[in-house]
N, C-alpha and C positions, 0 to 999 in steps of 0.2 A: 216629041218627048220620047226619050228612050225608057225601055222597061227592062229590068233584070229578072230573070226567071230563076228562082232558087230550087233546091231539091224540095220535094213535096213535104218532107218531114220537117225541115227547117221552117218553111213557111207556115205549116199547120201549127207548130208549137208556139211560134212567135205570134200568130194570129189569135190563138186561144188566150195567150197571156195578155195580149193587147186588148182583146174583147173584154176580158175580165176587168181590166183597169179603165176602160173607156169612159164610162159614166162617172167613175170616181175622180179621174184626171180632169174630165171636163168640169166637174163640180169645183175641184180645187183651183183650177186656173181660169175659170170664167167660160164664156160661151164663144169667144173669138176663134179665129182660125189659127192664131199663133200666140201662145202665151207661156211664161215661165213663173213658177211660184215656189213657195216653201224652200227658198234658197238658204243654205246653212254653210258658213265657212268656220271651221273649227281648227284651232291650233293644237296638234297632238304632241308636239316635241319642240324644244328650243334649247340652243347652246349659246352661252355668253349672254344670257338675259334672264330676267325674272318675268313671269307672265302675271299681269294684274287682271286682264280680261281676255279670255281665250276664245270667245265665240262672237259671231256677228250673224244677224238674221235679217232676210228680206222676205216679207210675207207674200208680196205680189198680189194680183198678177202684174207682170211687166209687159208693156206693149212692144211689139216688134220695133227694132232699130232704136229703142230707148235704152236709157241707163237706169238700172236698179241700184239704189244706194242703201247699204246696210248700216247697222248699228256699229259703234266704235270698238276697236280693238286696242289694248294698251299693253306696252312692254317697258321694262326698265333695263337699260344696257348695264352690262358688268364688265369692268376692266377694259382691256385694250382689244381691238380687232373687230372682225365682222361678227354679225349675228346669224346663226343658221337656224332655219325654222322649217318644221314640217306641218303642212296645212291640208285639210281634206275638204273638198268642195262637193256638195250635194244639192239636188234641186228636183222639182217635178217639171217635166216638159210636155207641152201640148202644141203640136204642130197643126192640128186639125185634120180633117179628112179621115182616112181609114189607116193612117200610119203616122209614126212620130220618130223619123229617123234623124239622128244627130251625127254630123260628120266630124266636128272637132270641138275640143274645150282647150282654149289657149290662155296663157298668162301674158298679159300686156306689159312689156318691159317699160319701166319708168326709171329716171335717174336714180341711182343708189341701189336698185334692186337687180338681182341676176338669178338665173335658175342654176341651182347646184347640179353639177354634172359629175361624171366619173365612172358610172356603172353602165353596164351594156344593157340595152333595152331588151326585155323578154317578150313572150307572145302576148297578144291582146293590146289593151291601151297601155301606152308607155309615155313617160314624161321625157321629152327630147329637146335639146336646145333649138333644133330646126329640123324640117323635113322637106324634101322636094318630091312632088308626086311623080310616079313612074310613067304615067301616061299624059297627065296634064302639064307636067313641067312646072307647076305652081310651087313656090316656096312659102311655107307656113312658119308661124312664130313659135315661141316656147309653149308646149302644151302636149295634148294627146290627140292623135289622129288615127283614122282608119284610111291609110293611104300607102299601103305597103308596096314594096318594089317587087311585084310578081307574086305567084302562087307559092306561099311558104307553108301551107297546111296548119297555120296556127289557128287557135281558137280564142274567142273572147270569153267573158265571165260566164255566159250560158252555154248551152249545148248546141248552138246554131251551126257550128262548123267553122270552116276557115273563111278568112277575108283576104281577098287579093285584088291587085290592080287599082288603077285610078285613071279617069273617072268612070268609064263605061261599065266596069264590073266591080264598082265599090257601092256597097248599099249601107255603110255606116253601122250604127247600132241604136237601138231604142233604150234610152237611158231611164225612161219611166218604168221599164220592166227589167232591163238588164244593166248591170254596172252603174248603180246610182251614185257611187262615190268615186271621185278623182283625187289622188294624192299628188301634192306638189312639194318638192324640196327647194327652198329659197334661201338666198343669202342676201344680207344688207350691210352696208357701211353706215353706221350712225353719224350724225353731224357732230361737230366739235362742240361738246358741252351743251347744256341747255336742253331744250325739248325739240324733237323733230316731228313734224306732222307730214304724213305721207298717205298713200293709198294703195291697196292691193286690187288691181283691176283684171277681170277675166272676160273673155269673149266666148260666147256659144254660137255655133255656126251649124245650121241645118244642112242636110246632105245635098241639097240643091246647089250650094255655093261651090261645090267641087265639080259640078256638071253631071252629077249622078241622077238617078231617079227620084223624083219627088212629086208632090201634089201641090205644094204651096211654096212660092219663091219668097225670098226676103225675110225669112224667119231667123233673124240674128238679133243678139242681145248683147249688152256690156253690163257687167256686174261690178260695182265699186264698193270697197270696204275700207272706210277710214281707219287710219292707224296712228296712234300717238306713241312715240319712243322717247322716254325720259332719259337724259344723258346720265353718265356714269357718275356716281358720287365720289370717285377716286380722282377727280380733277384738282388742279392746283387751287388753293384758296385765293380769292380775288385780291386780298390785301395781307401783307405780312408786316409786322412792326408796330410802332416805330422801333428802330434798332439804332445804336450808336454808329458813328462814322467809322468804317473799316471793320465793323464787327462781322464775323463769319456767319452766314446764314445758309442752312440746308434746304435745297429745292428738290422735291421728289416727284417725278412724273409717274404717270400710270404704269404699273408693273405688267410684265408679260408681253410687251410690244417687241417687234423685231428690230427697229431702228429709232433713234431719237436724234433730233436736230434742234438745239437751242439757239436762241437769238444772239447769244455771245459766243457761238461757234462750238460749244460743248456737245459731246455725242453720248454721254451716259444717262442712265435713268435718274441717278442721284448726283447732283453737283453741289458745290459750295461756292458762294459769292461773298464779297465784302465791299458793297457799294459805299462810296463817300457822299453820295446824294441819292435822293429818291429815284428808283429805277424800275422800269417794267421789263420783266423776263417772260419770254414765250417759248413753248416747246411744241414741235410737230412730231408726234409719234405715229409710226407706220407699222401695220402688222397684217398678216394673212395673205392669201394668194390673191385676193382682190386688191391688195395694196391700200387698205383702209387707213385714212389719215384722221388723227384727232389732234386738234390744236387747243392748247390751254395756256392762260396767261395769268401772271400775278405781279402786283405792285409791291416792291420792298420799300417802305417809307423809312427815311434816315433822319436823325436829329443830332444836334451838337451836344455832347456830354463828355465831361473829363473827370477821371477818377484816378489820376496818376499819384503814386505814393513811393518815394525813394527809399524809405527805411533807413537803416544804420549800417555803416561799414565798420568792421573791426579787423585788426592786423594780428597775424600769428606771432609776430615779434615787434612789439611797439617801439623798441630802440634798436634798429638794426645797424651794423657796421657797414662801412663802405665796401661795395663789392657783394654784399649779400643779397639774394632774391627777396622781394617783398610779396608776401601772400596775404590776401584780403578776401573777406566774406561778407556779403550783404544779407541782412535779414529784414523782414517787416515790409518788403516791397510788394507792389501790386503784381500778382501772378497771372492775371487773366490773360487769355490768348491774344487779345486785342492790343496789349501793352508790351513794349519792349523794355528790357533792362540792360544797362551798360554800366561796367565798372571801370573807372579811369584813374591813372596816375598823373597828378598835376604838380609841376615845380612851384618854386616861391614867387614866380612871375606870372602865375595862373595860365601857363601854357600846358596843353595836354601832351604828356610825354608818351604814354602807351594807353591802350584801351582794350577791353575784352567784352564781347557780348555775353551777358549772362551774370548771375549773382556772385560769382566767385572768379578770382584771377590770381595769377602768379606773375609778377613783373620781373624782367631781367635785372641782374645786380646793378646797383647804382654806384659808379666809380667816384662820384664827387659827393662829399659830405654837404649837409645843409638841411633846410626846411622843405618838406613835400607834404602833399595831401592825397588821400584816396577819396574820390568823389563818386557817389552813387547817382546815376541819372535814370529816372523811370518816365517813360513817355508814351503817348498814344501812337500806335503804328502809322496812322494816317495823318492825324492832326498834330504833328510834332513841332517842336520849337525850332528844330533844325536837326541835322545829322552830324554827330560828332566825328571829328577827324584828327589824328595825331598831328601835333605841331600847330593846332588851331587854338586861339585864345578861348577860355572857358566862357568869357562873355558873349561869344558869338551864339551861345545857346540860351539867350535871355528870352524866356517864355512871355514875360510880361510886355516886352517890346513887340513881339510878332503875333501875340494872341494865340499861342499854340497851347498844347495840353502837355505838360511836363513838370517834374518835380526833382529837386537837388537835395543832396545832404553830404556833408564834408567832414572827414576825419583826418586831422593834421598829424604829422609825425616828423622826427629828426633823424637823419643818417649821421653816424659818428664815425670819425677816422681812427681805428684801433688795430695796428699792425704788431704782430709778435712772431713773424716768420722764422723758422730755425730748421734747416735741412737735416742736421745730424750727420751720422755716418751710414754709408751703404756698403754692404758686403755682397760679392757676386762670384759665382763659380759656375763652370760648365759641366754638365752630367753627360754630354754627348758632343762628339767633334765632328759630326757628319754635316755636309752641305745640305741645307734645306730642312734638317731635323735636329740640329743642335739645340739644346735646351740650356738657357742661362737662368739659374735660380738666384734672386737677389732679395735682400731684406734690408730695410732702412730702420735705424734706431737713433734715439735722441732727438726726434723732430718734435715740433710744436703740435700737439694734438688739437689745439683750438683752431688751427688753420686747415687748409685743404692739402692733403698729402698725395704725391704722385711718384711713381717710379718710371724712368724714361730710358729706352734703349737707343743709343746713338750709333749710327753706322761709321764706316771708315771715312766718310766724307763730311762728318760732323752734322748730319742731318737726323732729326727725330724720326726713327723707324717704327717704334711701338710705344704705346703709352698704357699704364695700368694705374687708375686713380685709387691706389691702396699703398700699404707700407710693405707689402711683400708680393712677389710676382714671379712667374716662370715664363720667360721669353723664348720664343722660337724664331731666331733671326733669319731674314731672308737673305742668305749668303749668295753671291753671284754664281751663275751655273758655269762660268768660264774662269780660267785662271788656276792658280795653284795655291795650296795652303802654306802658311797659316793665314788667318784673317783676324784683325783686331777690332773690337768693340769697346764702347763705354756704357756703364750703367750709372744713371744719375738719380739722387733723391732731390725732388722739387717740392718745397713747402711753400704755399701762398695763400693769400686771402682772396675773398671774392672779387676784389677790385683789381686784382693783378691779372696779367695775360696768362690764360690757361695753355698748357702744352697742346701743340697740334702736330700730328703726324705729317711729315713732308717738308717742314720748315726747319731751317738751321737752328741749332740750339743758341747760337749767338744772337738770335733775334729777340730772345727774352731778356729784358732790361729791368733788373731788380733794383736798380738805383732810383728809378722813379715810381716804383710800386712796391707793394708789401709782399716780398718773395725772397727765397734763398735756395741755391743749388749746390749739391755736393756729389762728385763723380768718382769712379774707379774703373780701371781697364781690365778686359777679358779677352784672352787670345784663343782661337779654335783651329784645329788641324786634324788631317786623316792620313795614315801611313799604311793601312792594310790594303793588299791587292784583292781584286775580284776573284772569285772561285767559280769554276764551271762544274756542271753536273757530270757525274761519272759515266763514261762510255767505254765500250770495247776499243782499246787502242790499237790492237792488231787483229785483223779480220782476214780469213782465208776462205775463198769461195771457189767453185768450179766454173761457174758461168757468169756472163756479163749480167744477165737478168738477176742474178743473186746479190749483185752489188747493193748494199743498203743505200737508200736515197740520201742525197746530201741535204741535211736539214739544218735549220737554225738551231743553235745550242743555247740553252738557258745559263746565264751566269747570275751569281749573287754577290753583292758587295755590302760591306758593313754600313756604308753611307749611301750609296747610289741605289740601293734596293735590288731589284731584279730586272732582267731584260733578255733579249735574244740577239744573237749575232750569227751572221752567215759565214761559212768557212771559205778559206782560200784553197783551191784545188790545184795540185800539181801531179805530173806522171800521166800514163795512159795504159789501156789494156783493150784486147780484142779477143776472138774466139780461141786464139792459141795461148793466151794468158797475158800477164803484165802486172804492173804495180801502180797504185794510186795513193797519193798522200793528201790529207785534209787537215788545215790548221785554222782553229777558231782563236781570235785575239780580242780583248777588250781592255781599255785604259779608262779608269775612273776619273772623276772631276778633280782629284788631287794629283793625277799623273801616275797612280799605281796601276801596273799592268798584270793581267791574268791571261794564261794561254792553255790550249788543249790541242793535242796532235793525234790523228788516227791514221794508220797504214793499212791498206787493203791489197792482198795478194790474190791475183786471179790465176788458177791452174789451167783451165782449158775445157773444151767441150768434147764429149764422147759421142759415138754413133747410137742412134736410137734402136730399140728392139720391139718386135710385135709380141703381144701377150695372148697366149692360147690360140695360135693359128689352127685352123680346121685341118683335119687329115684328109687324105685322098680317099674318095668313097666310089662304090659302084651301086647303081639303081637300075631297076628294070623298066620304069616308066619315065616319061618325060615329066608328068606331073609330080613325081617323086624328087625331082632336082630341087634341092633346098633354095629358098629365096635369097637373094643377094643381101648380105649384111655388111655393116662396117666392122673394121678390125681395130682392136685397141692397141695403142703403142705407148711406150714410155721412153723418156730421154732425160739425161741428167741435168740438161739445161732448160729444154722446152717443157719439161713436166710430162703430162699425159694428154692423150687425145685419141681420135679416131680417123681411120682412113677409108675412103670409099673404094670398093673393088670395081673391076671391069671383067667382062666375060669375052671369051673368044672360042672359036671352034663351033661344031654343028652336031646336033643329035635330033633323031626323029623316032617314029615307032619301031623302026628296024635296028636302032641303036646309035652310037656315036660317042664323041668325047667333047666335054666342055672344060676349058682352061680358065680358072678364076684367079685373078691376080691383084694384089694389094701393093701400094708403093707409098713411102713418106720420105721427105727430105727436111732435116731440122734447119734451124736459122743459120747454122754454121756450114750448111752444104753437105752434111753427112746423109746419104741415102740408103734405105734398106728396102728389099722386095720380098714378096712370098707368093708362091703359086700353088693353088689346090687343083688337082686333076679329078674330074667327075666323069666316070665311065657309065654309059647308058647301055644295058644289055638288050633291051627291046621288049615288046609286049605281044605275047601269042596266047594268052589265056582269055577264054570267053567269059562273059558275065555269069554269075550263078544266082538263081532265084532262091529266096529264103522261104522255107515252109510252103513249097508248092501244094495245091490241093490235089488229092487222089481222085480217081474215078469213083463215081457213086451210082446207086440206083435208088430212085424216089418213087413213091407210091402213086403220085399223080403229077399233073403239070403245075398245080398250085404249090407243090413242095419243092420245086426247083429253086435253089439258093440264088440270091441276087448277085449280079456282076460285082466282082471285088478288085481293087487295085493290088498288084503283087510287087513286093519289095525285091530289088536286085542288088548284088554287090559285085564290084569289079576291081581287080588288083590295081588298075591304073585310074579308072574313071571315078572310083569311090563307090557311092551307093545312090539309090533313087527308086522310082516306082513307076509302074506302067499299067495301062488299062488293057484287057484282052480283046480279041475279035471273037465273034460267035457266029456259028453255022448251025443248021439243023433247026427242028421245031418239035413241039409236043402239044397234045390236046387230051380230051377224055379217053381216047382210044390208046394214049401212050405216045412214044416217040423217042428220038435221040438228039441231044444238044452237044456241041463240041466247042470248047473255049480254048483259045491259044494266046499265050503271052510271049512277046518277043522284045529283045533289046540288043542293039549293035553298038559295041564301045568305040571310042575315038579311032582306034586302030583297026576297025573293021571285023572284029571278032564278035560272032553272033551267039546269043544265049536264047533258048526257047524251052517253053513247057506247054503241054496240052492236057486238058481234062475232058473225059467223056462222061456225060450224064444220061443214064438210061431212065426213061419215064415209063412206069407201068400203067395199064388202063385204070381208070377210076371205078371203084366198087359200085355195083348197082344198088339203088335204094329200094325200100319196101315201106308199106304203111305202118304207122305206129298206132297200136290200140285200135285196130279196125273193129267196129261193132258186130256182135254175133246175132243170129236170128232170135226173135223173141215172139211170144204169143201175147195177145191182147184180148181181154174179155169184151163182150159185146158193149159198145158205147165208150169204151176207153179212148182217150185221145192219143194220137200218133206222137212219138217222140220228135224232137227238132231235128231237122236235116242240117248237119254242120260240115265244115271242110275238114278233110283228113290230112294229117301231116305225114310226110315221108322223109326218110333219112337213111343214109348208107352206114351209119355207125362209125365212120372214120373221121376223127377230129382234125387230122392233117389235111385230108382231102374231102371236105364236106360237099355232100350231094343231097340237099334237102329242099323242102318247100311245102306247099299245100295244093290240094285239088278239090274242086267243088263238086258236090253230088247232084244226081237227078232222082226223081221219084216217078214210079209207075204204079198207079193205084187200081187194083183189081177188086176192091172191096166196096161194100155198101155201108161201112161203119159198124157192122154187127157181125157180119160173116165175110169170108173172102181173104185175099192176101194182098199186101203192099210190098213193093221192092224199092229199096234204096240202092243206087248204083253210082260208083265212082270210078272213072275212066280218065286216063291221062299218061304223061311221060315225066320221068325225073329230069334233073338239070342236064344230064348227058343224053337225053332222048330215048332212054329205055322205057318200054310201056309198063303201066301199073293199072290194076283193075280189082275191084271188090264189090260183092253184092250182099246186102242184108235183107233177109226175109222176114216180114212181120205178118203173122196170121191171126185173124179174129176166131173166137170160139164162143159157143152159147153153153153156159153151165147147165147140167142135168139135176135129176132128183138124186137124193143121197143113196138110193139102193143100187147095188152092184154085185156082181158075182166074179170070182176068179178061179182059174182052173190050173194053176201052176204053183210050184213051191216058190217061196219068196227068196229072191237073190238080189233085189235092188229096189229103189223107190223112185218113182217119177213124180216130180214136184212142179206143178204149173208156175209157181211164183218164183222159181230160181231164174238166174239170168247168167249170161256169159257169152263167149264166142264159139260159135259152131266150128269145129276143126276136124271131126271124124266123119267118115262116110258109112259107119256101121248102123245098119237099120234093124230095128226090133219092133215086131208087130204083135199087138194084144188087143183084147176086147173088153170093155168094162162099162158098167152103168154108173154114172156120177150125178150128183146134184149141181145146181147152178153155182153154189158157193164154195164147194169142197174141192180140195186138190185131188188128183187122181193118184191112187197107189196101185201100182201094177206088180204082181209077182211074176217073175221071169222063170222059165224052166228050160230044160234041155241043156243045162250046163253052160248057159251064156253068161258071160262076165260083163257086168255094167261098165261101160267105158265113159270116162268123163268127157261130156261134149257130144256124145252120140245122138243121132236123130231117132226119135221115137214116133212111130205113126200110130195114132190112137183112133180107133173107129168106135165112136160113142153110139150106143144103142138105146132105144126106148125112151129118148129124151122128149118131154112134152115141150117142145120149142115153138109151139104154135104151128109147126108144120107136120106134127106126127112124128112117127118113129123112124126118122131118116137117119142115115149114117153120115156123120160129119168127120172128116179126117182133119186132125190137129197135129201140127209138128211142133215139138218142144225139146228143149235141152235136157239131157240127163245129168243129174248130179248125184253123187253119194252123200248119204247122211252119216 
């Protein structure tokens, strides 16, 4: 048995949690070594279905390797496609021993169910379609597993840390303490209609199944949750009808499906059928990524029923003449969509002459007088007596004989022969005589207005060219495009009744026989012709040019004709010209359709070509430098024939720094061989001038090495090289004691001429530093504390050449805190190594009694409480009696002048200082009041 050793903190936390639940879990699930209880499956969300009962419960306990069956779950399917469902599984797990490790919670796939996928699994427990163990190689079903592929550092729902590997380093999870709920996303294809009974099954697997550490093997369970799915209420009804034979019926499948396939081959959601017998129709609807199929069927019941109604037919003209059209309208017929209506024209032998589907019809003119009938026939579209056909006897549609569904009604009428044709007189004239656009205006008068009146245009061959069914017309005859004018036409007035032959374009006029029909023809002649020649656009008839290139291009010239319209024609060119000159003639000619000729002539005189010239050629020049030689440029030229352009120059000769000559030459030859040349002479005198530096720095003297200016670039200018800059070279050195630095700038131009500049920088020694605010000597009364010993600051007072810093002091104590002297001493060097020293003397004194005697006149006052710096060596000696708390006031005699800061030696007598009348010498600073 392998054991997994976890970090101490993980094991301790889980052990505490498990111990806390141990007795409770044992009480919930019994006393066995392996139990599951308190199982709850809850539907938290559903798509395409209504939830009737969303929860199932198994109280348990469930024995190992057995199946726990929960209470029922119920859904009602909606519409088309799959059902998506989110379900949470929770339970109490007791494996026995001192641990309760769960390896996996899986969904057992059954027909119709699948696990919804599409999202990337996150850390911890994940719903996966399948997983293969990294170490064991085992493949697991749909569900949650701790069997990750390596150490990924992920964490489960508690804080135990990461889970990695399988199986040797896989310890599962304790679901009784951690992660008690496992969510599943499921999809299901419901059955076709009706109610589907299925089951949601899950498996619980303890950690030992994966080969990992465990105390009890075989602790596996299966959980079954019965589910009922009620089919969608949008299925086809089982029975439709009864309906009449051929009646249209709408069949609607479930909406929202992806594809539909009906038993009759239709592929839409809504179809129409017209069965003649009872028929069953089925549709297979497919939807969703799972390809869910829903099959629904209905029976359309059909019965025999007839409701044909022919109605009544009426004529627009109850007594028509021979040749007139017959218009009839049927009213009162059955207009249901399952019934057809036919209107027929029948002769006196009951033969169908013409027919039209619908309640109205206009029959062609009848040329034979006699008795006729309009028959209305209304029949069922499927159960018909027969189908009417022109030329068929009406008796063939006998419904009684064939048992069909149909009804007839007859309206008789008589066609009368009534002819009064009269063509009258036709007047015609031409308003234009041009081919293709000639207009012939014609008017007929004296014709019989009761008949049909037409005007006919007859061409030169006696054939009808144009027809207008009116008493006046404007004809545009189609005159032949070849031949010459004039052309002869006829305009005829044709008056006829409906039984006569109508005029038809393209047939001879002689084909109309008015001897056997009711018509009359009256004609007149019209002659057309054109005598105006074409006219050309105005152009310059005489052109004079210098060059061949200036000859205008030979273009097509536009002509205009009164009849032919407009067009273009190319010229005929004669003559020749070259660079020396010449003459060219162009002739444009056009003959119209009637033979009228138009012409235009242009003569072009070419004078000849002149030699070209250069524009603004450059003069000869002299330069001192090669660099000053101007760059090569193109030279503009102009020519009376070639126009303008540029020529590229070439250089010959030599020049260098010592001088020389360059010959610059341009040449151009025009198209006629005329050549021009130009030469520019460039003299180079040579370069002997050295470069010159701009604003060179002068020699300077600075107060210290720190004040030396930085090295700078110096600009130079040369008559040939142009300008530039150069860094200097530097020699010499300087420090606190001073020194000298020399900087040199040099530049040699392209011709070897050298330019140079030097700068000398004298550096003075750095000023010596001294202490700033050095403390003076001070007295201290017996028991007074010493002032603090601080660092002294030194500086030389030069901001450009700073020499500053600090020096720490030392103390020499020759006192007992009441009498004696203390010395503070500062000794060191400034930044440049110069020595610095200062001593402060601090003397203790004992205050005396207030009695005192003086022997001199007053010239100054000595005050023990004053302070300052001792800077004078003047010594004044006096004797006085003082008390402990009073300042000493000494009168000085002998003409002494009190000097500020002088040292005063006071010998104090008769002081009861505990030591008798000893003399104590005190040193103090003198100040004036």
